[in-house]
C-alpha positions as CSV (number, residue, x, y, z in Angstrom):
1,M,-0.5,0.4,-0.1
2,N,1.3,3.8,-0.9
3,Y,0.4,4.7,2.9
4,V,2.2,2.2,4.4
5,L,5.0,3.2,1.9
6,E,5.4,6.4,2.6
7,L,5.2,6.1,6.4
8,G,8.8,3.6,5.6
9,K,10.2,6.3,3.7
10,N,9.3,8.7,6.3
11,A,11.0,6.5,9.1
12,K,14.0,6.0,6.5
13,A,14.4,9.5,6.6
14,V,14.7,10.2,10.2
15,Q,17.2,7.4,10.4
16,A,19.9,8.9,10.4
17,S,19.6,12.6,12.5
18,L,18.0,10.1,15.7
19,A,20.9,7.7,15.2
20,D,23.4,11.3,15.6
21,A,21.1,12.1,18.3
22,S,22.8,12.6,21.3
23,T,21.6,11.1,24.7
24,A,20.7,14.7,26.1
25,L,18.5,15.3,23.3
26,K,16.5,12.0,23.4
27,N,16.1,12.6,27.3
28,D,14.8,15.4,26.6
29,A,12.1,14.3,23.9
30,L,11.2,11.8,26.4
31,C,11.3,14.5,29.1
32,A,8.4,16.3,26.6
33,I,6.7,13.5,25.9
34,A,5.9,12.6,30.0
35,N,5.1,16.2,30.4
36,A,2.7,16.6,27.6
37,L,0.9,13.5,28.4
38,R,0.2,14.2,32.2
39,Q,-0.7,18.0,30.2
40,R,-3.5,16.5,27.7
41,K,-4.6,13.5,30.0
42,N,-7.6,14.9,29.2
43,E,-7.4,14.6,25.5
44,I,-6.3,10.9,25.8
45,I,-9.3,10.0,28.0
46,E,-12.1,11.7,26.5
47,A,-10.6,9.5,23.1
48,N,-10.8,6.6,25.3
49,R,-13.9,6.8,26.5
50,I,-15.0,6.8,22.6
51,D,-13.1,3.5,22.3
52,L,-14.5,2.3,25.9
53,E,-17.6,3.4,24.4
54,A,-17.5,1.3,21.1
55,G,-15.9,-1.9,22.7
56,R,-18.6,-2.2,25.3
57,K,-21.3,-2.2,22.1
58,N,-19.7,-4.7,20.3
59,G,-19.8,-6.7,23.3
60,M,-15.6,-6.8,23.7
61,S,-15.3,-9.4,27.7
62,E,-14.5,-6.9,30.8
63,S,-11.0,-8.3,31.3
64,L,-10.3,-7.3,27.3
65,L,-12.2,-4.1,28.6
66,D,-9.8,-3.9,31.4
67,R,-6.8,-3.8,29.2
68,L,-8.1,-0.9,26.9
69,A,-9.2,1.5,29.4
70,L,-7.2,4.1,30.5
71,S,-7.3,6.4,33.5
72,E,-5.7,9.3,34.9
73,N,-3.9,6.9,37.3
74,R,-3.2,4.7,34.8
75,I,-1.7,8.0,32.1
76,D,0.2,9.2,34.9
77,D,2.0,5.8,35.7
78,I,3.0,6.1,31.7
79,A,4.2,9.0,32.1
80,S,6.1,7.6,35.4
81,S,7.2,4.8,32.9
82,V,8.7,7.1,30.1
83,L,10.8,9.2,33.3
84,E,12.1,5.4,34.1
85,I,13.7,5.2,30.6
86,V,15.1,8.8,31.0
87,A,16.9,7.6,33.8
88,L,17.9,4.2,32.3
89,P,21.8,4.2,30.2
90,D,22.0,4.7,26.7
91,P,21.8,1.7,25.3
92,V,23.6,2.8,22.0
93,G,27.6,3.5,21.7
94,V,28.5,0.9,23.7
95,I,31.1,-1.0,23.3
96,K,30.3,-4.7,24.5
97,N,33.9,-6.0,23.6
98,G,37.5,-5.1,22.2
99,S,40.1,-6.4,21.8
100,T,43.5,-5.5,19.9
101,R,44.9,-8.2,17.1
102,P,49.2,-9.0,16.8
103,N,48.7,-6.6,13.7
104,G,47.6,-3.5,15.8
105,L,43.9,-3.6,14.5
106,N,42.0,-2.4,17.5
107,I,38.6,-4.3,16.8
108,E,35.4,-3.0,18.4
109,K,32.0,-4.2,19.1
110,V,29.2,-1.2,19.1
111,A,25.5,-1.4,20.1
112,V,23.5,0.8,17.5
113,P,20.3,1.4,16.6
114,M,18.2,-1.1,14.5
115,G,17.1,1.2,12.7
116,T,13.3,1.5,11.9
117,I,11.2,-0.7,14.7
118,A,7.5,-1.5,13.4
119,V,5.3,-2.7,16.6
120,I,2.0,-4.5,15.4
121,Y,-0.6,-4.9,18.9
122,E,-4.1,-5.2,20.2
123,A,-5.8,-3.3,22.3
124,R,-3.5,-2.0,25.3
125,P,-2.8,2.0,24.4
126,N,0.0,1.8,26.6
127,V,2.1,0.2,24.3
128,T,1.6,3.1,21.5
129,I,3.6,5.0,24.5
130,D,5.5,2.8,26.2
131,A,6.9,1.2,22.6
132,A,7.4,4.9,20.9
133,A,9.4,5.4,24.5
134,L,11.6,2.5,24.2
135,C,12.5,2.8,20.3
136,L,13.6,7.5,21.1
137,K,16.0,5.8,23.4
138,S,17.2,3.0,21.7
139,G,18.1,5.6,18.4
140,N,15.1,4.0,16.5
141,A,12.5,5.3,14.0
142,V,8.8,3.6,15.1
143,I,5.6,3.0,13.0
144,L,3.2,1.9,15.5
145,R,0.4,0.3,14.2
146,G,-2.3,-1.0,16.8
147,G,-5.4,-2.3,16.5
148,K,-9.1,-1.3,15.5
149,E,-9.9,-1.7,19.1
150,A,-7.6,1.7,20.6
151,I,-7.9,3.9,17.1
152,N,-8.7,6.7,19.2
153,S,-6.8,6.2,21.9
154,N,-3.5,5.9,19.7
155,K,-4.3,8.8,17.6
156,A,-4.5,11.1,20.8
157,S,-1.5,9.7,22.3
158,A,0.8,9.7,19.4
159,K,-0.5,13.7,18.4
160,I,0.7,14.3,21.3
161,M,3.7,12.7,21.6
162,R,5.0,13.5,18.3
163,D,4.1,17.4,19.5
164,A,6.6,17.0,22.0
165,I,9.8,15.8,20.5
166,K,8.8,18.3,18.0
167,S,9.0,20.8,20.7
168,V,12.9,20.2,21.4
169,G,13.8,19.9,17.4
170,L,13.8,15.8,16.6
171,D,11.2,15.1,14.0
172,E,8.1,14.4,14.2
173,N,8.4,11.3,11.8
174,C,10.6,9.9,14.3
175,I,6.7,8.3,16.1
176,Q,4.4,7.3,13.3
177,L,1.3,5.5,13.5
178,V,-0.2,3.5,11.1
179,E,-3.9,5.6,11.5
180,D,-5.7,3.0,8.9
181,T,-6.4,-0.1,10.8
182,S,-7.6,-2.2,8.0
183,R,-5.7,-5.6,7.9
184,E,-4.2,-4.7,4.1
185,T,-2.3,-2.1,6.5
186,A,-0.9,-5.3,8.7
187,N,-0.3,-6.9,6.3
188,A,2.3,-4.6,3.9
189,L,3.9,-3.6,7.3
190,M,5.1,-7.1,7.4
191,K,6.0,-6.8,4.3
192,L,8.1,-3.4,4.5
193,N,11.6,-4.6,3.6
194,G,14.3,-2.1,2.8
195,Y,12.1,0.0,5.3
196,V,11.4,-1.8,8.1
197,D,14.6,-3.1,10.0
198,V,11.9,-5.1,12.4
199,L,9.0,-6.0,13.6
200,I,7.6,-7.2,16.5
201,P,4.1,-8.1,17.1
202,R,2.6,-7.8,20.8
203,G,-1.2,-9.4,21.5
204,G,-2.7,-12.9,21.2
205,A,-2.0,-16.1,19.5
206,G,-3.7,-15.4,16.2
207,L,-1.6,-12.0,15.7
208,I,1.4,-13.2,16.7
209,N,1.3,-16.2,14.4
210,S,-0.1,-14.3,11.4
211,V,2.9,-11.9,11.4
212,V,5.4,-14.8,12.2
213,Q,3.8,-16.6,9.2
214,N,2.6,-13.7,6.6
215,A,5.7,-11.3,7.0
216,T,9.1,-11.4,5.4
217,V,10.4,-8.5,7.2
218,P,12.9,-10.0,10.4
219,V,10.6,-10.5,13.2
220,I,11.6,-11.0,17.1
221,E,8.4,-13.0,18.4
222,T,6.6,-11.8,21.9
223,G,4.7,-14.7,23.4
224,V,1.3,-15.8,24.0
225,G,1.6,-16.3,27.7
226,N,-0.2,-19.6,29.0
227,C,2.1,-19.2,32.2
228,H,1.9,-21.7,35.2
229,I,2.3,-22.2,38.7
230,Y,3.5,-25.8,40.6
231,V,3.2,-26.3,44.0
232,D,5.5,-28.6,44.9
233,K,4.8,-30.6,48.2
234,T,7.0,-29.0,50.2
235,A,5.4,-25.6,49.7
236,D,4.0,-23.4,52.4
237,I,0.6,-24.0,51.8
238,D,-0.1,-19.6,52.5
239,M,2.6,-18.8,50.4
240,A,0.8,-20.6,47.3
241,V,-2.1,-19.6,47.9
242,S,-0.9,-15.9,48.2
243,I,1.2,-16.0,45.2
244,I,-1.7,-17.8,43.4
245,F,-4.5,-15.3,44.1
246,N,-2.0,-12.6,42.7
247,A,-0.4,-14.0,39.9
248,K,-3.9,-15.5,38.5
249,T,-6.6,-12.4,39.2
250,S,-4.9,-9.2,39.8
251,R,-4.7,-8.4,36.2
252,P,-6.2,-11.5,34.4
253,S,-6.4,-10.2,30.9
254,V,-2.9,-9.6,30.9
255,C,0.0,-12.0,29.0
256,N,1.9,-12.6,32.4
257,A,-1.5,-14.0,34.2
258,A,-1.2,-17.5,35.6
259,E,-3.5,-19.2,34.2
260,S,-2.7,-23.0,34.4
261,L,-2.1,-24.7,38.1
262,V,0.5,-27.8,38.7
263,I,0.1,-29.2,42.0
264,H,1.9,-32.8,43.2
265,N,-0.4,-35.1,44.6
266,D,1.0,-35.2,48.3
267,I,-0.3,-32.0,48.9
268,A,-3.3,-31.5,46.6
269,E,-6.2,-32.9,49.4
270,I,-4.8,-30.1,51.8
271,A,-3.9,-27.2,49.5
272,L,-6.5,-27.1,47.4
273,P,-9.4,-26.8,49.0
274,S,-7.5,-23.6,50.2
275,I,-7.0,-22.0,46.6
276,K,-10.1,-22.8,45.9
277,A,-11.3,-20.9,48.7
278,K,-9.3,-18.1,48.0
279,L,-9.7,-18.0,44.4
280,D,-13.5,-18.4,44.7
281,E,-13.4,-14.3,46.2
282,K,-13.3,-14.0,42.7
283,N,-15.1,-16.7,41.0
284,V,-12.6,-17.7,38.9
285,T,-13.4,-21.5,37.1
286,L,-11.5,-24.0,37.9
287,Y,-11.5,-26.7,35.0
288,G,-9.4,-30.0,36.8
289,D,-7.9,-33.2,36.3
290,E,-10.1,-36.3,38.0
291,F,-8.0,-36.4,40.4
292,A,-8.6,-32.5,41.7
293,R,-12.3,-33.0,41.0
294,S,-12.1,-35.9,43.9
295,I,-10.7,-32.8,46.1
296,I,-12.7,-30.1,45.0
297,D,-16.1,-29.5,42.7
298,I,-14.8,-28.0,40.0
299,L,-15.5,-28.6,36.2
300,P,-13.9,-31.5,34.3
301,A,-10.4,-30.3,32.1
302,S,-10.3,-30.7,28.5
303,K,-7.4,-31.5,26.8
304,D,-7.6,-27.8,25.5
305,D,-7.9,-26.4,29.0
306,W,-3.7,-27.3,29.2
307,G,-2.8,-25.1,26.5
308,T,-5.6,-22.4,27.0
309,E,-4.7,-18.7,27.4
310,Y,-7.7,-17.7,29.3
311,L,-7.2,-13.7,29.9
312,D,-9.9,-14.7,31.9
313,Y,-11.7,-15.6,35.3
314,K,-10.6,-19.0,34.7
315,M,-7.5,-21.4,35.5
316,S,-6.6,-25.3,35.0
317,V,-6.0,-28.2,37.5
318,K,-3.3,-30.0,37.2
319,T,-2.0,-33.0,39.5
320,V,1.4,-34.7,39.4
321,N,3.0,-37.4,41.6
322,D,6.6,-35.6,41.9
323,V,8.2,-32.5,40.1
324,D,9.9,-34.5,36.9
325,E,6.0,-35.2,35.8
326,A,5.5,-31.1,36.6
327,I,8.3,-30.4,34.4
328,M,7.3,-32.7,31.5
329,H,3.3,-31.1,31.8
330,I,4.4,-27.6,31.1
331,N,7.2,-27.9,28.9
332,K,4.6,-29.7,26.9
333,Y,1.8,-27.4,27.4
334,S,3.4,-23.9,28.1
335,T,4.2,-21.0,25.2
336,G,7.6,-20.5,26.9
337,H,6.5,-16.9,28.8
338,S,6.8,-17.2,32.8
339,E,7.0,-20.1,35.0
340,A,6.9,-20.4,39.0
341,I,7.2,-23.3,41.7
342,I,6.3,-22.4,44.7
343,T,8.8,-25.3,47.4
344,N,11.1,-25.3,50.5
345,D,12.8,-28.3,48.9
346,Y,16.4,-26.7,47.0
347,N,16.7,-29.5,44.9
348,S,13.2,-29.3,43.4
349,A,13.9,-25.4,42.6
350,Q,17.4,-25.7,41.0
351,K,15.8,-28.4,38.9
352,F,13.0,-26.5,37.8
353,T,14.9,-23.8,37.0
354,K,17.4,-25.4,35.5
355,L,14.9,-27.4,33.3
356,I,11.6,-25.3,32.3
357,N,12.1,-23.5,28.8
358,S,11.0,-20.8,29.7
359,S,11.8,-16.5,29.6
360,S,11.5,-16.5,32.7
361,V,11.4,-19.1,36.0
362,Y,10.1,-17.6,39.2
363,V,10.8,-19.8,42.9
364,N,7.9,-18.6,45.0
365,A,7.4,-15.5,43.2
366,S,4.3,-14.8,41.0
367,T,4.9,-14.7,37.7
368,R,3.0,-11.2,37.4
369,F,6.7,-9.8,38.1
370,T,7.5,-10.3,34.2
371,D,7.1,-6.7,33.0
372,G,10.2,-4.4,31.8
373,G,9.2,-2.2,34.7
374,Q,9.4,-5.0,37.2
375,F,12.7,-6.1,35.8
376,G,14.6,-2.7,35.8
377,F,14.0,-1.9,32.4
378,G,11.7,0.9,32.6
379,A,9.3,-0.3,30.3
380,E,9.3,-2.6,27.4
381,I,7.9,-3.7,24.5
382,G,6.8,-7.3,25.1
383,I,7.9,-10.3,26.2
384,S,10.0,-12.4,24.0
385,T,10.1,-16.3,23.8
386,Q,12.4,-16.8,21.0
387,K,15.9,-18.0,21.3
388,L,17.7,-15.7,18.9
389,H,18.5,-12.4,19.9
390,A,16.2,-11.2,23.0
391,R,14.4,-13.4,26.0
392,G,12.2,-12.3,28.0
393,P,11.4,-8.8,28.1
394,I,12.7,-6.5,25.6
395,G,14.0,-3.1,26.5
396,L,16.5,-0.8,25.7
397,P,19.0,-2.9,25.1
398,E,17.4,-5.8,23.2
399,L,16.4,-2.7,20.2
400,T,19.9,-2.1,19.8
401,T,22.0,-4.4,17.4
402,T,26.1,-4.2,17.2
403,K,28.4,-2.9,14.6
404,F,32.3,-4.0,14.6
405,V,34.5,-0.8,14.5
406,I,37.9,-1.5,13.7
407,R,41.1,1.0,13.9
408,G,43.7,0.7,12.3
409,N,47.6,2.9,11.3
410,G,48.2,1.4,7.7
411,Q,47.5,-2.4,7.6
412,I,46.8,-4.1,5.0
413,R,46.6,-7.8,4.2
């Protein structure tokens, strides 16, 4: 599409000036964004109200409406996360390693911007700001393509950010939003070779699979979150109840929420009634295997339940004989996002962290911490579940690539 191609050309035109921008200028731009978000929050809230009304009319679930909603407090939190990025070290120009060869050549591996990063995402308007801020600090132009559910919120946020960076001397096309949310624009962005250096999808399984299968530009695959919590036979039951309740119910619509409970048979009869009683406070529907159902009154689980990311007040329950069976079950059905073990056994914890094949593995803590802000990265652009280039929360360093800089004094080969 000519429209998307023009966005690509605009981004390419600003790459050099943004890559050459000083840390001070980039930080000034981020501060301007944070201040503008707070000063003009009413514009975003009004635009968000229109999106929420449309979502309700279209039958959007409460959990998805929660992902879409922007309040004054949430906008303040987003602005604060932008300021956290200001405080982080600039990843551009960092020397990863270096050496001097016997012939006197000095070779350095240096972090540099990717160039232009495209982000395709769904109904989470905070991603518009988080992604733009991270790309700006890492010296990358960004093309944002959000879902139609949040288009008004995204347009308001993008306009405010573009005005803010222009006010400090950066080209407004360092941040661009695809305002046409048709499938054609998404497909065109996926194939914008020569203009998009890397594409990052953030959303549900349908979106991510579509991008992975159809994109011709390089992709960093972010993950669906079928996150597990395994309660080992030595677990502190009160701790397990607290962690499971937090991981499932604090915000069930996000990718680091727990979807699957795995529990050792030896502790199941004691722990499951307490776990269910706590989850009942939020009316969580549980789907379990036969042994779990013999202990508590829950619905039968199908094979599909083991691999489902509910994004809702629902959870599967699988009972196992030992930590090895737990690991086998989790690795079979996990999406590679985040898993946790609740245990007082050092050997079980060590085996779990060593053999679980996910980007983030917890011992005695909630999976809800898998987040760039919680990890000290400021915001994040997504959680990568692949193994090449980036894995886990994608922060500033993951948005750079490297080049070799070689200095000599006349050497020839």
